[in-house]
C-alpha positions as CSV (number, residue, x, y, z in Angstrom):
1,M,0.0,0.0,0.0
2,V,1.3,3.4,-1.0
3,G,-0.5,6.7,-0.3
4,G,-2.2,8.0,2.7
5,A,-5.8,6.7,2.4
6,P,-6.1,2.9,1.7
7,G,-9.3,0.9,2.1
8,T,-8.8,-2.9,2.4
9,R,-10.3,-6.1,3.8
10,E,-8.2,-9.1,4.8
11,S,-5.0,-7.7,3.3
12,D,-3.1,-8.6,6.6
13,L,-3.6,-12.3,5.7
14,L,-1.3,-11.8,2.6
15,N,1.7,-10.7,4.7
16,P,4.4,-13.3,4.2
17,L,4.4,-13.8,8.0
18,Q,0.9,-15.0,8.1
19,M,-0.2,-18.7,7.5
20,V,-2.7,-18.4,4.7
21,E,-1.1,-19.4,1.4
22,R,-4.1,-19.3,-0.9
23,I,-7.1,-17.1,-1.5
24,D,-10.4,-17.9,-3.2
25,A,-11.1,-14.6,-4.8
26,L,-10.0,-11.0,-4.8
27,V,-12.4,-8.0,-5.1
28,L,-11.8,-4.5,-6.5
29,A,-14.8,-2.2,-5.8
30,G,-16.0,1.3,-5.8
31,G,-18.0,2.7,-2.9
32,S,-15.4,3.7,-0.4
33,A,-15.6,1.7,2.9
34,Y,-19.2,0.6,1.9
35,G,-17.8,-1.2,-1.1
36,L,-15.8,-3.6,1.1
37,D,-19.0,-5.3,1.5
38,A,-18.9,-6.5,-2.0
39,A,-16.4,-9.2,-0.7
40,T,-19.1,-10.4,1.6
41,G,-21.3,-11.2,-1.4
42,V,-18.4,-12.9,-3.2
43,Q,-17.7,-14.9,-0.1
44,A,-21.3,-16.0,0.1
45,W,-21.2,-17.3,-3.6
46,L,-18.0,-19.2,-3.0
47,R,-19.4,-20.8,0.1
48,E,-22.3,-22.1,-1.9
49,Q,-19.7,-23.7,-4.3
50,G,-18.0,-25.4,-1.4
51,R,-14.9,-23.2,-1.7
52,G,-12.8,-22.0,1.2
53,F,-10.2,-22.5,3.9
54,P,-11.0,-25.8,5.7
55,V,-11.8,-25.4,9.4
56,R,-12.9,-28.8,10.8
57,D,-16.1,-29.5,8.8
58,L,-16.5,-25.9,7.7
59,R,-15.1,-23.9,4.9
60,V,-14.3,-20.1,5.0
61,P,-13.7,-18.5,1.6
62,I,-10.7,-16.1,1.8
63,V,-11.6,-12.9,-0.1
64,P,-9.3,-9.9,0.2
65,A,-10.6,-6.6,-1.2
66,A,-9.6,-3.1,-1.9
67,I,-11.8,-0.1,-2.7
68,L,-11.9,3.3,-4.5
69,F,-13.4,6.5,-3.2
70,D,-16.1,7.4,-5.8
71,L,-19.1,8.3,-3.7
72,A,-19.4,11.9,-4.8
73,N,-19.7,10.9,-8.6
74,G,-23.4,11.3,-8.8
75,G,-26.1,8.6,-8.9
76,D,-28.6,7.6,-6.3
77,K,-27.0,7.0,-2.9
78,D,-30.4,6.7,-1.1
79,W,-29.7,3.0,-0.3
80,G,-31.9,2.7,2.9
81,R,-30.4,0.8,5.7
82,Y,-27.7,-1.1,3.8
83,P,-25.7,-0.2,0.7
84,P,-26.1,-2.6,-2.4
85,Y,-22.5,-3.8,-2.6
86,R,-23.0,-7.2,-0.9
87,E,-25.6,-8.1,-3.7
88,L,-23.5,-6.5,-6.4
89,G,-20.5,-8.7,-5.3
90,Y,-22.6,-11.8,-5.2
91,D,-23.9,-11.1,-8.8
92,A,-20.4,-10.3,-10.0
93,A,-19.0,-13.6,-8.7
94,A,-21.9,-15.6,-10.2
95,A,-21.4,-13.9,-13.7
96,A,-17.6,-14.1,-13.6
97,G,-16.0,-15.6,-16.8
98,A,-12.9,-15.8,-18.9
99,S,-13.0,-12.4,-20.4
100,M,-13.6,-8.9,-19.0
101,D,-14.6,-5.5,-20.3
102,T,-12.5,-2.4,-19.6
103,G,-13.2,1.2,-19.2
104,R,-16.2,2.4,-17.2
105,R,-17.2,-1.1,-16.0
106,G,-17.3,-2.8,-12.5
107,A,-15.1,-1.0,-10.0
108,G,-14.3,1.7,-12.7
109,Y,-17.8,2.6,-13.5
110,G,-17.8,5.9,-11.5
111,A,-14.0,6.4,-11.4
112,T,-12.3,9.7,-12.5
113,T,-8.7,11.2,-12.6
114,A,-7.8,14.8,-12.4
115,T,-8.3,15.4,-16.1
116,T,-10.1,12.3,-17.6
117,P,-12.6,9.6,-16.8
118,G,-11.2,6.6,-14.9
119,G,-11.8,3.0,-15.4
120,I,-10.8,-0.6,-15.4
121,G,-7.7,-1.4,-17.5
122,L,-5.9,-4.6,-18.6
123,A,-2.4,-5.3,-20.1
124,A,-0.3,-8.4,-20.2
125,E,3.2,-9.5,-21.3
126,R,4.9,-12.9,-21.9
127,L,8.5,-13.1,-20.7
128,A,11.4,-14.8,-22.4
129,C,11.2,-17.6,-19.9
130,G,7.6,-18.4,-21.0
131,A,5.9,-17.0,-18.0
132,T,3.1,-14.4,-18.4
133,V,2.4,-11.4,-16.2
134,M,-0.9,-9.4,-16.3
135,A,-2.2,-6.3,-14.6
136,I,-5.8,-5.4,-13.9
137,M,-6.1,-1.8,-12.6
138,A,-9.0,0.3,-11.4
139,V,-8.0,3.9,-11.9
140,N,-9.5,6.6,-9.8
141,A,-6.4,8.7,-9.3
142,A,-5.9,12.1,-7.7
143,G,-3.4,12.9,-10.5
144,S,-3.6,12.9,-14.3
145,P,-2.6,10.1,-16.8
146,L,-2.0,12.9,-19.4
147,I,1.0,15.1,-20.0
148,D,-0.1,18.6,-19.1
149,D,-3.0,19.7,-21.3
150,T,-2.2,17.4,-24.1
151,G,-4.0,14.2,-25.0
152,H,-0.8,12.2,-24.7
153,F,-0.3,9.6,-22.0
154,W,2.6,9.5,-19.6
155,A,2.7,5.8,-20.1
156,A,3.5,6.2,-23.9
157,P,6.9,4.6,-24.0
158,F,5.4,1.4,-22.7
159,E,2.5,1.1,-25.0
160,R,1.9,-2.0,-27.2
161,N,0.0,-2.3,-30.4
162,G,-1.8,1.1,-29.9
163,E,-3.6,-0.2,-26.8
164,F,-4.3,3.4,-25.6
165,G,-4.6,5.2,-28.9
166,G,-1.0,5.1,-30.2
167,R,-0.5,8.8,-29.6
168,G,3.1,8.6,-28.4
169,W,4.8,11.6,-27.0
170,P,3.5,15.1,-27.7
171,T,5.4,17.0,-30.4
172,P,6.6,19.5,-29.4
173,M,6.7,18.6,-25.7
174,P,4.8,21.2,-23.7
175,A,6.9,24.0,-22.1
176,R,5.9,22.8,-18.6
177,P,5.2,19.1,-18.8
178,D,5.7,19.1,-15.0
179,R,2.7,21.3,-14.4
180,V,0.6,19.5,-11.7
181,H,-3.1,18.7,-12.3
182,T,-4.9,17.1,-9.4
183,K,-8.5,16.6,-8.3
184,A,-7.7,19.1,-5.5
185,G,-7.4,21.6,-8.2
186,H,-10.6,20.5,-9.8
187,D,-12.9,20.8,-6.8
188,T,-13.1,17.1,-6.2
189,A,-10.5,16.5,-3.5
190,G,-10.8,13.1,-1.7
191,L,-12.1,11.1,-4.7
192,N,-8.8,9.2,-5.1
193,T,-7.0,5.8,-5.4
194,T,-5.8,3.5,-8.0
195,I,-5.9,-0.2,-7.1
196,G,-5.2,-3.4,-9.0
197,V,-3.8,-6.8,-9.1
198,V,-0.8,-8.3,-10.8
199,V,-1.4,-11.9,-11.9
200,T,1.3,-14.3,-13.1
201,D,1.4,-18.1,-14.0
202,A,4.9,-18.3,-12.5
203,V,5.1,-20.1,-9.2
204,L,5.9,-17.5,-6.4
205,S,6.2,-17.8,-2.7
206,K,4.5,-15.2,-0.6
207,V,7.8,-13.4,-0.1
208,E,8.5,-13.4,-3.8
209,A,4.9,-12.2,-4.5
210,K,5.6,-9.3,-2.1
211,Q,8.8,-8.4,-3.9
212,V,7.0,-8.4,-7.2
213,A,4.3,-6.1,-5.8
214,V,7.0,-3.7,-4.6
215,M,8.6,-3.5,-8.1
216,A,5.2,-3.4,-9.8
217,H,4.3,-0.1,-7.9
218,D,6.9,1.6,-10.2
219,G,4.2,1.4,-12.9
220,F,2.1,4.0,-11.1
221,P,4.5,6.9,-11.5
222,R,5.1,5.8,-15.1
223,A,1.5,6.3,-15.9
224,L,0.1,9.0,-13.4
225,Y,1.4,12.5,-12.3
226,P,1.4,13.2,-9.4
227,V,0.9,9.9,-7.6
228,H,0.9,8.3,-4.2
229,S,-0.6,11.5,-2.6
230,P,-1.9,11.8,0.9
231,G,-5.4,11.4,-0.5
232,D,-4.6,8.3,-2.6
233,G,-4.9,4.7,-1.3
234,D,-2.8,3.2,-4.1
235,L,-2.5,-0.5,-3.7
236,L,-1.4,-3.6,-5.6
237,F,-2.1,-7.3,-4.9
238,T,0.1,-9.9,-6.6
239,L,-1.3,-13.4,-7.2
240,S,0.2,-16.5,-8.8
241,T,-1.8,-19.3,-10.4
242,G,1.2,-21.6,-9.8
243,A,1.0,-23.1,-13.3
244,R,4.6,-22.5,-14.4
245,A,7.9,-23.0,-12.6
246,L,10.2,-19.8,-12.5
247,G,13.9,-20.1,-12.4
248,R,14.9,-19.8,-8.6
249,D,17.4,-17.0,-9.2
250,A,17.3,-13.3,-8.6
251,L,17.3,-12.5,-12.3
252,S,14.2,-14.4,-13.1
253,L,12.4,-12.5,-10.3
254,L,13.9,-9.2,-11.5
255,A,12.5,-9.9,-15.0
256,L,9.1,-10.6,-13.6
257,G,9.0,-7.5,-11.4
258,T,10.2,-5.3,-14.3
259,A,7.6,-6.7,-16.6
260,A,4.9,-6.3,-13.8
261,A,5.8,-2.5,-13.5
262,N,5.4,-2.2,-17.3
263,V,2.0,-3.9,-17.5
264,V,0.8,-1.8,-14.5
265,A,1.6,1.4,-16.4
266,R,0.0,0.2,-19.6
267,A,-3.1,-1.1,-17.8
268,I,-3.6,2.4,-16.1
269,A,-3.4,4.1,-19.4
270,Q,-5.5,1.5,-21.2
271,G,-8.3,1.8,-18.6
272,V,-8.4,5.6,-19.0
273,Y,-8.3,5.4,-22.7
274,A,-11.2,2.8,-22.7
275,A,-13.2,4.9,-20.3
276,M,-12.8,7.9,-22.6
277,Q,-14.3,5.7,-25.4
278,N,-17.1,4.5,-23.2
279,T,-17.9,8.1,-22.3
280,D,-18.1,8.9,-26.0
281,E,-20.6,6.0,-26.3
282,G,-22.8,7.6,-23.6
283,A,-21.9,5.8,-20.5
284,T,-22.2,7.9,-17.3
285,P,-21.1,7.2,-13.7
């Protein structure tokens, strides 16, 4: 976790010092602290499927979660006694499949940045060793993904195959590319945070997953400026499916962590770019 305002559930279980080695699901949600209840709905669905950590004759699904602060984005918040996130989480788990939409979808539906809509982004890379690393990011940052007032992304050097418009660097570069745009300057202070998950098929221990997460955070400043502010709760989870052995040497882990940072940067920009297209199609938070 980097930034001054994180919102999480069961993240302490992922500490390498703790005993739990596997999780059953991971939730990224909007709704600030209310959105943490989405994990309860996912947990309920998993329990119905017989999933979970075995405790005698019971099973307890392990579902860490992280949330964005997007409550002031409009829309009906007159929920009554309880917010809707538990049921939204249950429905999302029941509908989960092998593909996903990006942009203003799911946790990214009401997300924003200082200068653009926010959204859910996705990027992946295959390493020379054959392992794959992927990032899924929910972008609701205090800063901007764009260079000053241009339509060009800070993450441009890392783009693959025009995944966020193929715009490259602005020409000429603005006289003040370091000019700061934040939500605090756009009368929306407090609506911050970028969260995500790095997933790889390489076998990782909990310690190694933590090391990859630390390296992967370098993708944030490659794609957002400024970043990790006191009002951001920026957070990354790292998960391994355990399908492919990784060389047990520092260079293999270095390659994986380096690629993880790159796909995080790309996924942030791709999510914003897709959200901009969604907005053009008429989607609203």
